[in-house]
C-alpha positions as CSV (number, residue, x, y, z in Angstrom):
1,M,-34.8,35.1,77.3
2,L,-34.7,34.9,81.0
3,Y,-34.1,31.1,81.1
4,E,-31.3,31.7,78.6
5,L,-29.6,34.1,81.0
6,M,-30.1,31.6,83.8
7,Q,-28.5,28.8,81.8
8,K,-25.7,31.0,81.3
9,M,-25.3,31.9,84.9
10,A,-25.4,28.5,85.9
11,L,-22.4,27.6,83.8
12,V,-20.4,30.3,85.4
13,D,-17.9,29.0,87.7
14,M,-19.0,30.7,90.8
15,S,-15.6,29.7,92.6
16,K,-13.6,32.1,90.7
17,L,-15.7,34.9,91.9
18,P,-15.7,36.7,95.1
19,L,-18.2,35.4,97.4
20,D,-20.2,38.8,97.7
21,I,-20.5,39.0,94.0
22,T,-21.8,35.6,93.8
23,I,-24.3,36.1,96.4
24,Y,-25.2,39.5,94.5
25,L,-25.6,37.7,91.5
26,K,-27.9,34.6,92.7
27,S,-30.0,37.1,94.5
28,A,-30.5,39.5,91.5
29,I,-31.2,36.5,89.5
30,W,-33.8,35.0,91.8
31,L,-35.4,38.5,92.2
32,V,-35.8,39.1,88.4
33,F,-37.1,35.1,88.0
34,S,-39.6,35.9,91.1
35,V,-40.9,39.1,89.3
36,H,-41.2,37.7,86.1
37,R,-43.5,35.0,87.5
38,L,-45.4,37.3,89.3
39,T,-46.0,39.6,86.2
40,N,-46.9,36.4,84.0
41,D,-49.4,34.8,86.3
């Protein structure tokens, strides 16, 4: 599930989005990924 989301986000052309939205999305993805790893350890 999480990996599918990350793959989909990687396919999004970030250059078409405003910079602040791009940074927000990337930060949100890494936050979720970090929490997911911690809870599964």
